[in-house]
Phi, psi and omega in degrees: 000319180298322177296321180294327182282333183284334181292314178296328179294320180294321180294320178295322179293322180292323179294323179294322179294321179297318182295320180295319180294321179294322178294322178294320178297320178296320179292328181293318184268351181298316180299320178297320180293321177295323179295317179296319179294322175297319179297320180296318179296325179295320178295321179298320180293322179292322180292330182278352183290138182291152175293151180294140183282143175274142177269120184229163168254152184243165179211170177230153176299156183223141178274136179221157177263127183222141177283134173295144186240145173240107182287150179203160176236158179177181180252151174270132182221165176290141176300309173216134179243119182267139172261125183246120183231180180278138179255346178257149186254134173074024180255153181269133179280122185253341184206136175237119189258351180229163178226177181298133177095351179285141175269128184236161178248163181299132179087359180288143179284122179262323181206160184227133175262161176294129186250004185298310182297318183291322178297321177296318179293327177293318179297318179295319179294324179293319177297319179297326178292319179296318178297317179295323179293321178296315178297323178293323180293318179295317181294323179293322179293319179295321179293327180290319179294322179297319179293331179290323183276358183297323182288331182282342181082012179290332178239145177284165179298327181291320179295318180298320180294324178297316178296320180295316180295319178298322178295316180293323178295319178297322178296322179293324177296326177296315180296321179295316178297324179294322178294319178296318179296320179294322178296319180290322178295322177293321176296322178295324178295325182284357174289349171251124178272121185250149176287128181284344182200168175281150181167200183236132177289122182256340179206152179216123174246357180294134180229130182297134180097345181287143173257115187244156178266167180298136179092354178293128181288132177249322182219160168234141186223136174277111184297133179062003186067016185276136177242159176221153176258122180261090185274141176265122182238136180294155182296332179288330180267353186299321180296344182279346182253130181230157172305134183100346179294135180279149178221142177249122188244138173240115182279170180297335178284351183095352180291141179241132176222167178239128181237183182227137180294123177270316182202149174253129183301140181284349183235160180244138177296122181292341179277313183264345185062024177250154176239154178269136173243124184265120184243121176290134183247145173283161179294136178210131184295338182260007177245123185229156179298139180097348180288150169272146183214146171252153180198175179226134172274127183271109185261215185293151178286147175215156183268127184229160176258127183233156174223159176299145179297330180293342180278347183261126180239138178268121178234120178054038177082004180242145175281129183226157172228160180247119181263131180273125179251201181296142178071012180079009178278141182255146172240139183274128181236127175279134182231158174253121185260160180234235184284158173262139180233093182065237179265017179239162182228143180284139176248117182275323182199166176094007185215138174273150186293330184264012181292148175258119188245153171286122184279319181223152177092006181296336180295341182261004186253158174226168178303126177090356177295154178259136179235157174247119186278129180243128180293135178286130181246146179290136181295141177285156178301132179085000182273007183270014179290160180302323181295317180294320178297322177295319180295320180296320180295321179294322182281342182292322180230110183258000000 
């Protein structure tokens, strides 16, 4: 009987031990499970935390008055270019006094030819003139005596006529000799090549020692140093340009000047359908004849909406700005831009006039980002040092 009662007791004891072991195991692993769950909750909280806000300055669009522009291209040329050549034939060039780029005045000596031969011819012509005058004086005296003797009948009428004719012939010889002398003196004067007007020497072919013929070009000169821009304008735009219209020109050298339309060509090229517009240019050391230049004709004034260029960011090939909304959240707005006005750019569409925009730092923003607006403060005196500029740049975008 005792053996039969002990077997169920042993079974109950074994079951109790198993339950206790299971409970201990659960208690052993419970802290790890709680720890893992806590770590998971921590990661979720970190993911839900907002991104740090960028510190930016803001701006608003501004209305400005701007002249409508008509772009054009063309070449810079001399207003008038004078050709200066030799007027004497067969003389040797002994001196060249100017070079390309020199500024000359009207009547200035540019070159000198050898004058020895011409001076000898002048002397010979002067002697011939004196001889002709002496002969004319003698012939005139003989004619006068003949007329005195006419009443006495000592000379026939035919003889008297011969003396009179001889006197007139001698007078004609004097005039001929005077003309020859004047021609030689003029040739002597032409041994000096003079500037016909004030201007700038643009080309020189004169060479010392060369014997040149009459009419040979020695120099080319830009009269008055005046240049003009010959802009090509389409026939459809031609009525918009009138004499007196201002134009702003940028040469290939980068120099910028402002000129005035002098005249519009009366004809249109049948091949290109373009007409030339001649614009007077002021003197500028970096603008020269033959240069290519771009420019704009400044037409009527118009009212435009502008924003700082720094506020416009190019995204995917489109010009965009970032508008600051409620709670500091920004929205990306695509805009259509037009002309540039200094450090500002025209906005044609896509923007309201009262919008608040991010002025700088838009390249670091995306749709829906939160920003912290910082009021722009005027720089203190002496704060433009490199160290101060670096500190400002670091504080602008955190």
